[in-house]
N, C-alpha and C positions, 0 to 999 in steps of 0.2 A: 636328317635322322632324329635330331633332338626335337624338332617341331612335331614330327610324327609321333614321338613318344609322348609328348605333352597332350597331343590330340587324343591318343589312345587312353591315357590316364583320365582326361576330362570326360571322354565318352563313357568309360567304365564307371566313373563316379556318378554321372547323371543317371545312367541306367540303374545303378545300385540304389541311388536315392529314390528313384521313382518306383522301384520294385518293393519298397517297404513303406507304404503310405502311413502306417501307424507311427512308426519311429520318426518318419519325416515330420509329421504333425507335431510330435513332442518336441523335436529340435526347433522347428519354426516357432512354436509357442514361446519358448524361452527367449529367443531373439526378438520376437514380436513385442513381447511385454517389455523387454529391456530397452529396445530402440524407441518403441512407442512412448514409454515413460520419459526417456531422455528428451524426445522432441516435445512431448506434452508439457513437462515441467519447465523446460527452458522457454517454450513459447508462452506459457501462462505467466512465467516470471517476467519476461519482457513485456507482456501485455499489462500485467499488474504494475510494473514499474512505469510504463507509459501513462497509465491512469493516475498513478500516484503523482508523477511529475506534472501532468496537466492540472490535477487538483491543487497541488501546491502553487502552480503558476496562476491558476484562476483566482485563488484566495489572495495570494501575496501581491499579485500584480494589479489588483483593483482596490486596494485599501492602503491608506497612509495615516500617520499620526503626527501631530505637531505638539510639542511640549516646550515650556520655558527651559532654556539652558541652565545648568547649575554650576556653581563655583564653591570652592572650599572657603569657609569662614575662618576667623582667627582661632576658633576652637577645633578646627578640622571637620566641622559638620558641613555636609553638602546642602546648599541652599539655592533656591531658584533666583535667578538674577532679573526676572521679569514676570509679568502676569499676562494672561490672555485677555485682550480687550473684551468688554461686554458686547461689542458689536462684531465679534470675530466671525460669526456666521455670515453676516452681510458682506464682510470684507472678502471672504474666500469663495462665497457661492458663485460669484461671477467669473472666477478664474477658469481659463481653458483647461478642460480635462477633469474638472471636479464635478462629480455627479450627486454627491450628498455630503452634508457636513453636520456635525453634532458636537456640542460641548459636554464634557463630563467633569463632574466635581465630586470627590469623596466627601462624605458627611461624618463628622465625629459626633456620635450619639451622646457623649459625655455622661454616661450612666443611664440614659433613657432606656426604657424597656420597649420591646416589640412583641405584641401578642395579638391574637384574634379575638380575645375577650378582655374587657376592661378590668377584670378582677385579678388580684394578685393572690396566688395560692402559696402560703408560707411553707406548706409541706412539700411542695414540688421542688425537686433538686434544681439548682441553678444551671442555666444553659447559655451558651454563647449565641447571641442574636445574629442574624445574617447581616452582612454589610449593607449600608445604605448609600446609594449613589444618586446624585441629581443629574439630569440630562436635559438638553434643549436642542431642538432641531430635528433633523431626520435621522434618528438614532438607528433604526433598522437598516437603512441604506448605508450608513457610515460604517457600521460594524458587521454587516452581513447577518443581521438578525432575522429570526423567523418566529412568529407568534404561534403559540399552541392554542390559545383561546383568547377571545375578547379583542381589544384594540389598544393602540398606543395613545397616550395623551397628545394633544395638538397645541397649536398656538393659542387657541381659545382658552384652554385650561390654564396655560401660563399667564395669559393676560388677566385672568380672573383670580389667579393664585389659588386655583382649586386644590383641595386636598384629595388627590387621586394618586394611585400608585400602580405600577406594573411589577409583578413578581417574576423573578427568574424561576425556571422549573424546579431547581433544587431547593430554592428558598420557599416556594409554594408547598413543596412536599414536607419540608421541615416544620412549616407552620400549620400544616393540616388543611391547606386550601387546595381542593381538587377540582373545583368548578366555580365559575363566576355567575352561574345562572341565578343563584339566590342572593346576588349582590353582597358578597362578603365584605366585611370591614376589618381593617387592620389598625391597631392602636399603637402609635409611636409616641412614647412619652406621655400617654394619656390622651392624645389628640386622635380623633377618628379620621381615617383615610379610606376612601372607597377603592376597592380592588377592581380595576377595569380590564385587566389583561394579564396573561401569563406568557412569558418569553420562553420559547422552547429551546432555542440555541442561538449562539453568536459565534461566527466564524473566527473573528479576530480578538474578541475579549471574552474568554470563557468565564471570567470572574462574574460577569453580569448574570450568568445562569444561576448563581447562588446569592444574588443581591436583590434588595428592594430598590426600585427605581421610581423617583418622583420628579415632577417638573422643577427645573432649576429656579424659576422665579418663585415658586412656592417654597422651595428649600431656603432661599435667601430671606424670605419673610419669616420663616419659622426657626431657622438656625443661623444666628448671626455669625459672620465670618466665613461663610461658604465661598470658596474661590475655585473657579474652573481650572483644572490642572492639565487637561488633555483636550485637544481638538482632533476628533476623529473624522477622516475624510474617505469618501468613496471616490475612486478615480477611474477613468477610462483606461482600457488596455493600452499600454505604450505611453501613457501620459505621466508616469511616475516621476521621471526626472524633471519634467517641466513643472509639475506641481511642487516638487521639492524645492525648486528654485524660486517659484513665484510666491508661495504661501508666506514665508518669513517677510518678504518685502511688502506684501499686502498687509500684514499685521503690524509691522514696524518699519516703515520706509526708510527712516534715517538710521536704524540700527538693527538690521535683519539678523545679525549674528546672535542676538539674545534668544533665538528660538532654534531648537533642533528638530529635524524632520526625519521620521522613519518612513521611507518611501520604498516602493518596489525596486528591486535591483536584480542582481544575478541570483540563480538558484542557490539556496543556502548549502553550506557544507553538510548540514544534517540531512537535507533532502538527497544530495548526491550520495552520501554514505549509505543512507537507507536503501536507495535503489541498488547500490552495489551489493549490499548485504542480501537483499531479496534474490538477486540474480545468482549469488553464490550458493544460497540455501537450495534454490530450485535445481541448480546444476549438480550439487552434491547428491540430492535425492535421485536425480536421473542417472548419475554414474553408479550409485549403489545398486539401483535396479538393473542397470546394464550388466554389472558384475554378476548379479544373480542369474541373469540370462545366460551369460557366458558359462557359468558353472553348470547350468542346465544342459547346454549343448555338449560340454565335456562329459557329463554323466551319461547322456544318451549315446554319444559316440563310443564311450568305453563299454557300455552294454552291448553295442553292436559288434565290437571286437570279440567279446566273449561268445556271442551267438554265432559268429562267423569264423570261429577258429578252424573248423574243418575246411571251409572255402579257402582261407588264407594258406593253410598247409598244402592243399591241392595245387594252388597257384604257384607256391614256392617249389613244389616238386616238379612242376611243368616248366620251371625256368625263370619265374618272376623274381626280380631282385628285391632286396630289402627296400631300396629307394623307391621302386615302383609301388610296392605295397604301402609304404608310408605316404607317398604322393597321392595315391588314390584316397586314402582316409582324410588327408588334409584337404583335398579337393572336394570331397563329399561334405566335410564340415563347413568349408567356405561357401559352398553352394547353398547349404541350409541357412547360413548366416545372411547371405545376400537376399534370399527369399524372405526371411524373417525381417530383415532391415527394410525391404521395400514395403511389406505389409504394415510393419510397425510405424514407419514414417508416415504412411497414408493415414493410419489410425490416429496418430498423434496430431497431425494437422487438422483432421476432422474434429477431434475433441476441442482443440484450441478455438477453432472457428465457431463450433457449437456453443461452447461456454461463453465466448465473447458476444455472440448474437443474443443469447439468453439474458445476459447482463446489460446489454446495450453498450458494450465496449467496442473500441476499435482494435481488432486483432493485430498484434505485432509479432511477426515471425521471420526469422532470418532464413531466406530461401536457401542459402548455402548450407545451413544446418539440415534443412529438410531433404535436400538432394544428397548432401554428404553423409546423411545417416545411413543410406543404403550401402555406401562404401565402408562405413564404420561397422555395419552389421557383418559384411564380408570379412573384415579384418578381425572382428571378434570371433567369428566362426573359425577363421584360419588359426588364430592363437589357441582357441579352445580345442582344436583338433591336433595340436602338436603332441600332447602326452599320449592320447589314444593311438596316434599314428606310430609313435615310437614303440609303444607296447606291441602293436600289430607287427611291426617290422622285426621284432626280436623273436617271434614265434618260429620254432624250428619245424620243418615239414614232418619229420618222423614223429615228433611228440604230438603235433596237431592231429595227424592221422590216427595215431594210437588212441588219443583222447576221444576222437570222434567214434572210433570203432567200439570202445568200451561203453 
């Protein structure tokens, strides 16, 4: 008996939904947009997090740095307990897993000026010159660098102590160097250096983008006391732990603990937290849009109750109970939610795959979410139909027929 009643209610609900295509489309549209937005934002969030994680892993897992360890002196100041050997590059280049190596040394200008013209304009306001860094070895490979124009200096420049520099993109902009076609010259402390390249970006040392970079051998000849402070390494994927163990031994076999190594490890807390934040933001956007869709279904169903007041009154007069009336409206709303959920889930998956293909990403989408979104749509429709169904069930037959007659 109860099964037959449910079958009757379901049949009446489907017939009523199909009889009003305009209102059906309005109801489906609200769920479609809500479910589609939920699937799309969640999928794009997971895909973006995956790209972010792979990018973090790609950069972090292929670079390492070796620096002298520090200790507190009698005055509490941290001081290096060792220096990097002059032949550091030769010592680490043959290590398993090392793909590139470069020495970096900061240079104290000690009041020297940096300009593209050798003249000093007393009327010009004072400005802070860009940092100057000396480098030796395969700098681009060791720090993930990319040139914007020109070339890097090589071992020949170092052996001849050539006065050449490569400018970071930000430093070039501040100095007014936009091209190297005219062979621009940079004056450091009155000495002319030829600009042979512009560094566009560095994945692991962003400070180089705003620095003036010159050969280490040239710097030692021009600026007494220059000492390499960092040994930057490019490493193969998965070789971080091996390089971290071998590099200090290669530099100081009898006392490797005087060097500290920053090598690839587990994903950082920052990376993990950022991925979680992205997922949370996209999920919140999807849920808000889904709520708007639910309100749309509720509004459409309430409008249907008002339009069908006469029908409801006639059915009540013919013996339909309040529960049957309420059940029909809940079933109608749930059916609309399922249809909207099915279409919205398909649309969301299509958008995620399309955007990923356009960007060259690997789409990441939880299939349980894609299939479960159909059920979520039905649940949203069911909940959205509770208030309209309650209002429809409270309509009295005599009042409904009287209202229809007038």
